[in-house]
C-alpha positions as CSV (number, residue, x, y, z in Angstrom):
1,X,0.0,0.0,0.0
2,X,1.4,3.4,-1.0
3,X,1.9,6.2,1.6
4,X,-0.9,8.2,0.0
5,X,-3.4,5.3,0.2
6,X,-2.4,4.6,3.8
7,X,-2.9,8.3,4.7
8,X,-6.4,8.2,3.0
9,X,-7.4,5.3,5.2
10,X,-6.0,6.5,8.5
11,X,-6.7,10.3,8.4
12,X,-10.5,10.0,8.9
13,X,-9.9,8.1,12.1
14,X,-7.5,10.8,13.4
15,X,-10.1,13.5,12.7
16,X,-12.4,11.7,15.2
17,X,-10.0,11.4,18.2
18,X,-11.4,12.7,21.4
19,X,-14.6,14.6,22.1
20,X,-18.3,13.7,22.4
21,X,-19.3,10.2,21.4
22,X,-22.6,8.4,20.6
23,X,-23.8,5.0,19.4
24,X,-26.4,6.7,17.2
25,X,-25.7,6.9,13.5
26,X,-26.3,10.7,13.0
27,X,-25.7,12.4,9.7
28,X,-25.4,16.2,9.4
29,X,-24.8,17.9,6.0
30,X,-23.2,21.4,6.3
31,X,-23.1,23.5,3.2
32,X,-21.4,26.9,3.0
33,X,-21.8,30.0,0.7
34,X,-25.5,30.2,0.0
35,X,-26.4,33.7,-1.0
36,X,-23.0,34.9,-2.2
37,X,-22.6,36.0,-5.8
38,X,-19.2,34.7,-6.7
39,X,-19.2,34.4,-10.5
40,X,-22.2,36.5,-11.7
41,X,-23.0,34.7,-15.0
42,X,-21.8,32.5,-17.8
43,X,-21.4,35.7,-19.9
44,X,-19.0,37.2,-17.4
45,X,-17.1,34.0,-17.1
46,X,-16.5,34.0,-20.9
47,X,-15.5,37.7,-20.7
48,X,-12.9,36.9,-18.1
49,X,-11.4,34.2,-20.3
50,X,-11.3,36.5,-23.3
51,X,-9.6,39.1,-21.2
52,X,-6.9,36.7,-20.1
53,X,-8.2,35.8,-16.7
54,X,-7.9,32.0,-16.3
55,X,-11.1,31.5,-14.3
56,X,-11.2,28.0,-15.7
57,X,-8.4,27.0,-13.4
58,X,-10.4,27.6,-10.2
59,X,-13.5,25.5,-9.4
60,X,-15.1,28.3,-7.5
61,X,-14.7,30.8,-10.4
62,X,-15.8,28.1,-13.0
63,X,-18.8,26.7,-11.2
64,X,-19.9,28.7,-8.2
65,X,-22.7,31.3,-8.4
66,X,-26.1,32.1,-7.0
67,X,-28.1,28.9,-7.0
68,X,-31.1,29.4,-9.3
69,X,-34.7,28.4,-8.7
70,X,-34.1,25.3,-10.8
71,X,-31.0,24.4,-8.8
72,X,-33.0,24.6,-5.6
73,X,-36.0,22.7,-7.0
74,X,-33.9,19.8,-8.2
75,X,-32.0,19.6,-5.0
76,X,-35.2,19.6,-2.9
77,X,-36.8,17.1,-5.2
78,X,-34.0,14.6,-4.7
79,X,-33.9,15.1,-0.9
80,X,-37.6,14.4,-0.7
81,X,-37.0,10.9,-2.1
82,X,-35.2,9.8,1.0
83,X,-36.1,9.3,4.7
84,X,-34.3,8.0,7.8
85,X,-35.7,5.6,10.3
86,X,-37.7,8.4,12.0
87,X,-39.3,9.6,8.7
88,X,-37.0,12.6,8.4
89,X,-35.6,13.7,5.0
90,X,-31.9,14.5,4.6
91,X,-31.5,18.2,5.5
92,X,-28.9,20.7,4.3
93,X,-27.6,23.1,7.0
94,X,-27.4,26.0,4.5
95,X,-24.8,28.4,5.8
96,X,-25.9,31.7,4.3
97,X,-24.6,35.1,3.6
98,X,-27.2,37.9,4.0
99,X,-25.7,40.5,1.7
100,X,-23.6,41.3,-1.4
101,X,-21.8,44.5,-2.5
102,X,-24.1,47.2,-3.9
103,X,-21.9,48.0,-6.9
104,X,-24.1,50.9,-8.1
105,X,-23.8,52.8,-4.8
106,X,-20.1,52.0,-4.3
107,X,-19.4,53.5,-7.7
108,X,-21.6,56.5,-7.1
109,X,-19.5,57.3,-4.0
110,X,-16.4,57.3,-6.3
111,X,-15.2,54.2,-4.3
112,X,-15.1,56.2,-1.1
113,X,-17.9,54.3,0.7
114,X,-18.9,50.7,0.9
115,X,-22.5,49.8,0.5
116,X,-24.2,46.4,0.5
117,X,-27.6,45.0,-0.6
118,X,-29.6,42.2,1.1
119,X,-29.7,38.9,-0.7
120,X,-33.4,39.4,-1.2
121,X,-32.5,42.3,-3.5
122,X,-29.7,40.4,-5.1
123,X,-32.1,37.7,-6.1
124,X,-34.4,40.2,-7.7
125,X,-31.6,41.4,-10.0
126,X,-30.9,37.9,-11.4
127,X,-32.9,36.4,-14.3
128,X,-33.6,33.0,-12.8
129,X,-33.6,33.8,-9.1
130,X,-36.7,36.0,-8.3
131,X,-38.3,33.4,-6.1
132,X,-35.2,31.9,-4.6
133,X,-35.7,33.3,-1.1
134,X,-39.3,32.0,-1.1
135,X,-37.9,28.6,-2.1
136,X,-35.4,28.8,0.7
137,X,-38.3,29.3,3.1
138,X,-40.3,26.5,1.5
139,X,-37.2,24.2,1.9
140,X,-37.2,25.1,5.6
141,X,-40.9,24.3,6.0
142,X,-40.2,20.8,4.5
143,X,-37.1,20.3,6.7
144,X,-34.8,20.1,3.7
145,X,-32.9,23.4,4.0
146,X,-32.0,25.0,7.3
147,X,-30.3,28.4,7.1
148,X,-27.5,29.4,9.5
149,X,-25.1,32.4,9.4
150,X,-21.9,32.4,7.4
151,X,-21.4,36.1,7.8
152,X,-22.7,39.3,6.3
153,X,-21.1,39.0,2.9
154,X,-18.3,36.6,1.6
155,X,-16.0,39.5,1.0
156,X,-13.1,41.2,2.7
157,X,-14.6,44.7,2.7
158,X,-11.5,46.7,3.7
159,X,-9.2,44.9,1.3
160,X,-11.8,45.3,-1.5
161,X,-12.3,49.0,-0.9
162,X,-8.5,49.7,-0.5
163,X,-7.9,48.0,-3.8
164,X,-10.6,49.9,-5.6
165,X,-9.2,53.2,-4.2
166,X,-5.7,52.3,-5.4
167,X,-7.2,51.5,-8.8
168,X,-6.0,47.9,-8.8
169,X,-6.5,46.8,-12.5
170,X,-7.8,43.3,-11.7
171,X,-10.2,44.4,-9.0
172,X,-11.6,47.2,-11.2
173,X,-12.1,44.6,-14.0
174,X,-14.0,42.4,-11.5
175,X,-16.0,45.4,-10.2
176,X,-17.1,46.4,-13.7
177,X,-18.5,42.9,-14.1
178,X,-20.0,42.7,-10.6
179,X,-17.6,40.1,-9.3
180,X,-17.1,40.6,-5.5
181,X,-13.3,40.9,-5.3
182,X,-10.6,40.3,-7.9
183,X,-9.1,37.4,-9.8
184,X,-5.4,37.0,-10.7
185,X,-4.7,36.5,-14.4
186,X,-3.1,33.1,-13.9
187,X,-6.2,31.9,-12.0
188,X,-4.1,30.2,-9.4
189,X,-5.6,30.6,-5.9
190,X,-8.9,32.0,-7.2
191,X,-10.5,35.1,-5.6
192,X,-8.5,35.9,-2.4
193,X,-11.0,38.7,-1.5
194,X,-13.5,36.1,-0.2
195,X,-11.5,35.8,3.0
196,X,-13.9,38.1,4.8
197,X,-12.3,37.8,8.3
198,X,-8.7,38.3,7.3
199,X,-7.6,41.4,9.2
200,X,-4.5,43.6,8.9
201,X,-4.6,45.6,12.2
202,X,-6.4,45.8,15.5
203,X,-8.6,48.5,14.0
204,X,-9.5,46.2,11.1
205,X,-10.0,43.3,13.4
206,X,-12.7,45.3,15.3
207,X,-14.3,46.3,12.0
208,X,-14.6,42.6,11.1
209,X,-16.3,41.9,14.4
210,X,-18.8,44.7,13.7
211,X,-19.5,43.2,10.3
212,X,-20.1,39.7,11.9
213,X,-22.5,41.2,14.4
214,X,-24.4,43.2,11.8
215,X,-24.6,40.0,9.7
216,X,-26.2,38.1,12.6
217,X,-28.7,40.9,13.2
218,X,-29.6,41.0,9.5
219,X,-29.9,37.2,9.6
220,X,-32.5,37.4,12.4
221,X,-34.5,40.1,10.6
222,X,-34.5,38.1,7.3
223,X,-35.3,34.6,8.7
224,X,-37.2,35.4,11.9
225,X,-34.9,33.5,14.2
226,X,-31.4,33.8,15.5
227,X,-28.6,31.8,14.0
228,X,-27.4,29.5,16.9
229,X,-24.4,28.3,14.9
230,X,-21.7,30.2,13.0
231,X,-19.2,28.9,10.4
232,X,-16.2,31.3,10.0
233,X,-15.6,31.9,6.3
234,X,-12.4,30.1,5.1
235,X,-12.1,28.7,8.6
236,X,-10.4,31.9,9.9
237,X,-11.5,33.0,13.4
238,X,-10.3,34.9,16.4
239,X,-11.4,33.6,19.8
240,X,-11.5,37.3,20.8
241,X,-14.9,37.4,18.9
242,X,-16.4,34.5,21.0
243,X,-18.1,36.5,23.7
244,X,-19.6,39.1,21.4
245,X,-21.2,36.5,19.1
246,X,-22.4,34.5,22.2
247,X,-24.4,37.6,23.2
248,X,-25.8,37.7,19.7
249,X,-27.1,34.1,20.1
250,X,-24.3,31.9,18.7
251,X,-23.9,28.8,20.9
252,X,-22.1,26.5,18.4
253,X,-19.3,26.9,15.9
254,X,-19.2,24.8,12.8
255,X,-15.7,24.1,11.3
256,X,-12.8,21.8,10.8
257,X,-10.8,20.1,13.4
258,X,-8.1,22.7,13.0
259,X,-9.1,26.4,12.8
260,X,-6.7,29.3,12.1
261,X,-6.4,32.4,14.2
262,X,-4.5,35.3,12.4
263,X,-1.7,36.9,14.3
264,X,-0.8,40.5,13.8
265,X,2.6,42.1,13.5
266,X,4.0,39.4,11.3
267,X,2.9,36.6,13.5
268,X,1.3,34.6,10.8
269,X,-1.4,32.3,12.0
270,X,-2.0,30.1,15.1
271,X,-3.8,26.8,14.6
272,X,-6.4,25.7,17.2
273,X,-7.3,22.0,17.3
274,X,-10.9,21.4,18.3
275,X,-12.7,18.2,19.4
276,X,-16.4,17.5,18.8
277,X,-18.5,19.0,21.6
278,X,-15.5,20.8,23.2
279,X,-16.5,23.9,25.2
280,X,-14.8,27.3,25.3
281,X,-14.8,29.6,28.3
282,X,-18.2,31.0,27.3
283,X,-19.9,27.6,27.1
284,X,-20.0,27.6,23.3
285,X,-19.3,24.2,21.7
286,X,-17.5,23.1,18.5
287,X,-18.9,20.9,15.8
288,X,-16.2,19.3,13.9
289,X,-16.5,18.3,10.2
290,X,-15.2,14.8,9.6
291,X,-16.3,13.9,6.1
292,X,-16.5,15.6,2.7
293,X,-18.7,15.4,-0.3
294,X,-17.3,17.9,-2.8
295,X,-17.5,16.6,-6.4
296,X,-17.0,20.0,-7.9
297,X,-13.7,20.9,-6.2
298,X,-11.5,19.3,-8.9
299,X,-8.2,20.4,-7.3
300,X,-8.9,18.0,-4.4
301,X,-8.1,15.3,-7.0
302,X,-10.6,12.9,-5.5
303,X,-11.2,10.1,-7.9
304,X,-14.4,8.9,-6.3
305,X,-16.3,11.5,-4.1
306,X,-19.0,8.9,-3.3
307,X,-16.7,6.2,-1.9
308,X,-14.5,8.8,-0.1
309,X,-17.6,10.2,1.7
310,X,-18.8,6.7,2.6
311,X,-15.3,5.7,3.9
312,X,-15.1,8.8,6.1
313,X,-18.6,8.2,7.4
314,X,-17.6,4.6,8.2
315,X,-14.6,5.9,10.2
316,X,-16.8,8.4,12.1
317,X,-19.4,5.7,13.0
318,X,-16.6,3.3,14.1
319,X,-15.2,6.0,16.3
320,X,-18.7,6.6,17.7
321,X,-19.1,10.0,16.2
322,X,-21.8,11.6,14.1
323,X,-20.9,12.0,10.4
324,X,-20.7,15.8,9.8
325,X,-20.3,16.1,6.0
326,X,-18.9,19.2,4.4
327,X,-20.5,19.9,1.0
328,X,-20.3,23.5,-0.3
329,X,-23.0,25.2,-2.4
330,X,-20.7,25.0,-5.5
331,X,-21.6,21.4,-5.9
332,X,-25.4,22.1,-6.4
333,X,-25.2,25.1,-8.7
334,X,-26.0,24.7,-12.4
335,X,-26.6,28.3,-13.2
336,X,-23.2,28.6,-14.9
337,X,-22.7,25.0,-16.0
338,X,-25.7,22.7,-15.7
339,X,-23.5,19.6,-15.9
340,X,-21.9,20.5,-12.6
341,X,-25.2,20.4,-10.7
342,X,-26.4,17.3,-12.6
343,X,-23.3,15.4,-11.9
344,X,-23.4,16.1,-8.2
345,X,-27.1,15.3,-7.8
346,X,-26.4,11.9,-9.4
347,X,-23.6,11.3,-6.9
348,X,-25.6,12.6,-4.0
349,X,-28.4,10.2,-4.9
350,X,-25.8,7.4,-4.9
351,X,-24.4,8.5,-1.5
352,X,-27.8,8.6,0.1
353,X,-28.9,5.2,-1.4
354,X,-25.7,3.5,-0.2
355,X,-25.6,5.1,3.3
356,X,-29.2,4.2,4.1
357,X,-28.6,0.6,2.8
358,X,-25.4,0.2,4.9
359,X,-26.7,2.0,8.0
360,X,-30.5,1.8,8.0
361,X,-30.5,3.2,11.5
362,X,-29.2,6.6,10.2
363,X,-30.8,9.8,11.7
364,X,-30.7,13.0,9.7
365,X,-30.2,16.2,11.7
366,X,-29.2,19.8,11.2
367,X,-26.3,21.4,13.0
368,X,-28.3,23.1,15.7
369,X,-30.1,19.8,16.5
370,X,-26.8,18.1,16.9
371,X,-25.4,20.9,19.0
372,X,-28.3,20.8,21.4
373,X,-28.1,17.0,21.6
374,X,-24.4,17.2,22.5
375,X,-25.0,19.9,25.1
376,X,-27.9,17.9,26.6
377,X,-30.7,20.2,25.6
378,X,-34.0,19.2,24.0
379,X,-34.2,19.8,20.2
């Protein structure tokens, strides 16, 4: 057996060391980025290529965009075909952004002021998205789609505005085509402006916290309930924010086993290792992702996303852990390339068929339900 194959087999078990355990076969699907623009349209994608921007080299620039009405309808239609032992359908914990840049107002200010628009307004500007927010709510009623906060917008506002004011050519090109951020010409690394919580100073760090809190407030106004979990964009998070978001209603953090805290003054980053159910000093608990289903992320070089997901689920269950599957929105979007969505839905169907056959005692939950179970509260 090669070292790479050995690592593939062993790593899922290492991710599940320590923390809360259960004999129940619980499955949670956490999906980030709902509501964020990313690549606005196929037309803009083609313009990028013609202008020398290799957007075809980054999965997010090639496939990711606002999920259309058809994207949502097809996803929900598939989920409705499956039930667990309790009669519950698979449910997507849809980690959502509540805003996008308001390009018209930013330009009107001559790039001196940042303005955002709510996702409900963004949807109205797109040709196949007018009823998307209503579909989100319908998905919630059917317990197929459960929104939680992923921030205000998936954009580093200070970096974005500074680059516009400095007349960065690549960022101005993106702005002209309503791309939030900028793309390097070689396409390597994709849009680095999506790292919304990357800060450059203590002042900027506080600005980022203000944005998080405003995002949580807007989330409650839009959805009618507080987001009890938060997933830091790009897995960047400062524990200095914990107390403030606790006061705003956040009791659980979604994320990876290792989360990065940025250090100022050239300190780089500090990695924090988390265990499932671990508590911080404010009583907030961590939910740790231990499986992936990401067919669209081609740079992962995963030959069989279905079997990898099932292998990682098997490791979780053998270690007496729930299977917390990371599966970003990009996988379910066909607005730019319908084949991307169709391929994923076919694989998702296969994953669900195989998991329910292998583990008929599976229970589908959302992230808040799992968090409350771990903390001993009713759900």
